[in-house]
N, C-alpha and C positions, 0 to 999 in steps of 0.2 A: 407211588409217585404223586398221586393226587393229594395225599396227606402232606407231602413236602411242599407242594404248591400252596396249599391252604395255609400252612405255617408261615411261608414267606409272605403271603398276602396279609396275614394277621400282623406280622412284625412291621410290614410297610405301613399299614394303617395306624398302628400304634405310634410309630415314629412321627407321622404327619397329622395326627389327630389333634395335637396341641395347636391352639390358635396361633396363626402367623402374624397377628397384629404386632406392630413394633412396640418395644418396651417404652413405657412412659417414664421419663426421668422426673420425678417429683422434685420441686425445689428443696435444696438441703437446708437444714439448720446451719448457722454459721457461728463459730466461736473463734475469737482472736484473743490470744493470751500474750500480753505485751509487758515485758519486764523493763526495769529502769537501770541503765548504766551497766548492763551485763556484758562481759567481754566475750570475744569470739571463741575462746577456748574453754569457757566456763561450763561445759556440758561434757559428759563422758564421751559421747559419740563424736564430739568435735575435738577430742584430744586431751581433755583434762586428766592430769595424772593423779589428782588428789581430791576430786569431788565426785562422789557417787550420785548418779542421776538415772536410776534404773527405769523410771517411768518414761522419761524423755528418750532414753536409748531405745526402749521398746517401741515408742511412738515412731521413731525414725525407721525401725525395722518394719513396722507395719505401714509406713508411708514413704515420704521422700525427704531427703536431706538436701538443702540448697546451700552450696558452698560459697556462692558469689552473690549473696543477697545483701542489699544495702538499705539502711535507714534513710529516710528522706532528708535528714540533716543531722548534724552531730551534737544536737542539744535538744532539751526536753520539749518545750512548747512547739517549736518548729517541726520537730519530728512527728509529733502526734497530729498536728494539723495536716501534714502530708499524708499520713496513713488514712485519716478519716475522710479526706476530701479528694484524694487522687491527684493533688496538685503539688508542684514544687512550692514549698512554704513561702518563698519570696513572691510568687505569683499572687498570693492572697495576703501579702503584707505582713507575714508573721516571721519573726526571727528571734533567736535567743530563748529565754525562759521568762514568762510573765511573773512579776512579783506580786505579792498580796496587795489587794486594793488597787490593782491596775485599772486604768480607765479604758484599757483595750482588751480585746479578746477575739475569738473566731467570729467573723462577721456572719450574722444569721442569714444573709443572702446566699452563703455557700451551702452546698448540699453535702451532708455527712452520709456515711454508709448507713447509719441508723435511719435517717430521713428517707433515703432511697428505698430501703427495705420496708420501712413502716408503710410507705405508700402502696405496697402490694400485700399488706396484711400481716406482716411480721410483728411479733412482740419483740421489744428491744430493751436491753438492760446493760448498764455499765456499773462495774464494781471495782473500786480502787482509786487511782489517781486521775484527775481530770486535766488540769493545767492548761486550759484554753480560755482563761478569763474567769475570774471569780465574782464579777458582777452578775446579778441574777439573770440579766438578759442573755449572758453568754454561757450559762451553766447547762448541764446535760439535758434537763427536762425541756429546755427551749432549743435543743439541737437534735431532736428526734428520738430521745431515749424516754421510754415509759417509766423506767425505774433507775434510780441512782443511789449508791451507797459508797461513801469514800471521802477522800480529802480533796480540796479544790486545787491544790498546787503541791510542790515538792515537800517531802516529809522533813526536810531540814529547815524549812521556813517557819520556825517556831522559836520561842524564847530560849531554848536550850542549845541554840547554835553556838559552836565554839567561838564565833566572832561577834556574838551578840554584845552590844555596847560599843566597842570600838568602831565597828562597821555597820552592823545591822541593828534594827529596833523592831523585831518581829512581835506581833500579837500572838495570843494562844492559837494553836493549830486546831481548827474546827473539824469535826466529823459530821458529815451530812447524810441524811436520809431524804432523798428527793430535795425539796427546797428548804428543809428544816435542819438546823443545827441540833444534833442530839447529844453531842458531847464535845469537850475540848480535851485533846490528848496530851498526857504527860508521860505516857509509856505506850510504845507501839508494838509490844511483844505479841499481842494477840491479833494484830491487824491482818496478817496473811491468812490465819485461820478463819477470821470473820469473813473476809472477802471470799474465801473458798466456800464456806457454809452458805453464804448468800447466793453464790453462783449455783451451787447444787440445788438449793431450794428453787431458784429460777428455772432450772432445767425441769425439775419435777412438776412445777406449777404449769409450765407451758409445753408439756410433752405432747399435747394434742394440737398444738399450733406451731407453725414455722416460727423460729426465733433467731435473733441476733444477740449474742452475748459477748460483750467486750470486757475482758478481765485485765485491768491495767494495774499490775502490782506496783506499789511504791518502792519495793525492794528490788535489787540490792543497792539502791541509792543510799548514801549515808544520810543520817545515822543508821547503822545496821541494828536490826532487831529480829529476834527469833523466839519462838515459843519454847517452853521447857522441853517439849518432846523431841526437839532437834538440837538443843544446846549441848555443845561439846561432842557432837557426833562426827564431825568432819576432820580429816587430816589437815585441812586448809584453814583451820581456826574459825572464827565467827563468820567470816565471809562465806566459807564453804558450808557452814551450818545453814545460813540463809538460803543458799542455792538448793540445798537438800530439801528444805521446807517447801520451796517453790516447786521442786520436782514432785514432792508428795502431793501438793495441790493439783498439779497436772494429773496425777494418778486418780485423785478423787473425782475430777471432772470426767475423765474417761470412764471410770467405773459407773458414775451416775448415768452416762449415756447408755451403757450396756444394760444397767438395771431397768431403764425405762424404754428399752427396745428402740433406741435412737442411734445406736452405734453406726450402722451402715449409712444412715441418711444425714450425717453431720460432718461437715468439714471443719477441722480444728487446725488453726495456724498458730505456731509459737515462734516469737521472735522478740527483739529488744529495741529500745528507742535510739540508742547510740552506744558507743564503746565505753570502756571503763574510765573512771575518774582517777587517773594514775597518781596524782599528787597526794591521794589519801593512802597510798602504800598498802599496808596489810589489810586495810578495809576496802580496797579496790579490787576490781576484777582483773583478768588477764586477757589481753588480745593476741597473745603469741599464736602464730609467728608474724603477726601483722605489726606495722610500724605506727607508733604513737597511740592515742586514744581519744576519748571524748573531747570535743571542742576543736577538732582538726578535721580537715577534709582528707587526710591521709587514711590509708586502709583501716587502721585500728580505730579510727573515729566513727566510721560509718558501716563497715562490713560487719554483719551480725550473724550469729547462728540463726538458722530458720529451719523449722521442721513442719511438714504439712501431712495430715492424715485424713483420708476420706475413703474408707474401705469400698464403698459402692462403685467408685469410678476412678480411683487412683491406684495403680498397681504398686505393691509394696516393695520395700527394701531396695530403693534406687537412690543414687546420688546424682544430682544435677549441677553442672558447673557453668551453666549459662548465666550471664549477669541479669539481675532483676532488682527491683527497688520497691519499697513499701507503697509508692504512688500507684503501682500496678494492681494492688489488691482490690481497690474499689471496682475498676472496670471488669476484673475477672469475676468478682462476685456478681456483678450485674449480668454477665454472660451465663453464669450458673443458675441464677434465680429467675431470669427473665425480667429483671427490674430495668427501669428506664434510666439511662445515664443522666447526670446533671445537665441542666440547660447551659450553665456556665462552662466555658472551656476548661478541660482538665488536661493534665500532662501524662497520666498513667495510661497504659495499654493493656488489653486483654492478653494474659500469658497462660491461659488454660492449656493450649496445645503443648506448651513447654512442660507444664506440670505432668501431663499425661504421657509424655514421650513422643507426641506427634511431630514435634519440631525441636531442633537443637540450635536454632538461630534466634538471637535476641529480638524482642519486639521493637526495640529502639535502635536507631543508628548510633546513639550515644546517650550516656547519662551525665548530668551536670551537677557539680558539687559546689554549692554556694555556702558562704559563711560570712560572719562579721557584717550583719545587716544584708548587704547585697553585693558581696565580692565573689566573683567567679574564680574559685581557687583551682578546681580540677575538672577533668573530663575523662570518663571511662569510654573507650572506643574499642570494642572487641576485647582482645587480650591486652590492650594498651591502656595505661593510665598516664595522662599528661597533666602537669601542674604549671600554672602561670606563676610568675614571681609574686610572692606574698609572705607575710609573717605568719608563723604558727608557734603555738606554745609547746614546750617540751621540758623534760627533766634533764636532758642531756646526759643520760646515764646515771644520774643520782637516784637514790632510793626515795620512795615516797614517805609520807608520815607514818606514824604508829598510833594505835589505839584511838582512831577516829579524828586525829588532828592532822591537817594537811601541811605540806611544805609549799613554798612559793614556786610557781612555774618560772622558767626563763623563756625568752623568745628568740627563735632563730629566724633568719630571713633567707628564702630562696631568691637568689639574685638574678637568676635566669630561668628559662623554661627547662623543666626536667621531664624525662620520659622513662617509664618502666614497663617491661614486658612481664605482666603478672603471671603468665603461664610458666615462666621459668624463674621468676623472682618475686614471689608473693610477699616477701619482706621488704621490698623496695630498697634494696641495698646498692644496685648498680644503675646509675643514670645512663641511658643509652640514647639520649637525644642527639648527640653528634653523629651517631651511626645511622640515624633514621630520619633524615630531613624530609623525605616525602611523607612519612607518617605525621610528623609535626605539621607540615603544610596542610594536610587534610583535616587534622583535628582543629587547627586554628580557624579554618573556614567554618567549621561547625560552631566553634565558639563565637565567632563574629556574628553568625546568624542568630544564635541565642541571645547575644548581647543586644541586638536590635529589638528583641521581644521582651526580655526581662532585665536588661541593663547590666551594668557592672560598675560599681562605684570606684573600683580600682582604676578604671579607665575614664572616670567622670562621664560615663555614658548612661543616660537615664533610659530605663525601659519604657516601652509604650503599652505593654500589656499587663502591667501589674495592677491588681485590684486592691481596693483599700481594706485594711484591717478594720474590724468592728471597733467602734468608739462610743463611749458614754458621753452624750452631749451635755447633760446637765449635772 
């Protein structure tokens, strides 16, 4: 009997001899992988029938898949500004896509994710496409990034554009390393590989420091380029080859984290800047089952595939249907790292509880979809998406172009308010505005409130809270 008591006491002491001090959550490394013009369906786990993406599919199994995640706007520069600052792009004066030699860019008075994290000791790097102003004052090294390798704007802004001459007069496309042009590109086939190799080197070099790595792939924006190792590999043609190489790149990043014992302590976020450029046809992505694509506030223009992996703190293999937007990433990273939020007002909110399953309620009462400089086109409110009357571009059922040559868009006009129940009608095929006047009334009140703050040029209503875009004075 005494022996049994002694054994029980020994087991009891063994169970409680471990220190009861609370676990210390060290700040994670942060990696954002941001593609260009990728469609909602262009990943295996989001339903692609003809593009193999084993690394992204595994990443979703080991993390979370966000089905209702939105880009900040449906076009390049504005979307990137929203991601990096946590603001609606029109709050910070950015719309559309900056052209080369623009006198405007992301105002250096704004705080980027890189600046926020650098202030608490993070190493920061961006590899790929910048597109927030190519004047030196707006470039990455002046926006919080220690290292930069890539192109300053979209990869089609070069002399080989199909409309060079009649419409455009682009200079050679420069390749930057920090503030120095190291090459001008005439072929982009090795760019995805170079960006990946630079990113892996950055991880290895900074394995003993917390880091923020922003991988902004220029692909699959046209013109499409892929290395020989993936050429002809996809059932989807060249576009599928490009996505397969991006998937390979994701695999290289995740492997580098494991090799350097950083896997558990790194949050990796994969998404895209806007939907597919549909008039490029067989060189464009697929937003199915969503309506329309890039350049519209409709679902296909801004709802994007999003996958997040953080083994230490995010439980795996979950699908989350709560609406979220790229503007929410900055404040969520601030929560995870203990960084101070920007002094300027931002629009994003901390959505960490949603990622971890602690909440299934959106952090926002509504999300606002602006386009065409400062036109409020749509509002997402719970399961509802309401659109104000506006013009939008479309192919009206026509096929897009072939072999990298686009067809012209047509323009349709919504003549009156339209309302869709996205929980039943993700493709936005049935306008239910007439059946839900109380929902329309509620959303219109929210829209009126936002118009007072950010304006709406459709209503000739100037916002009082919009901050100025950066401008070269001389």
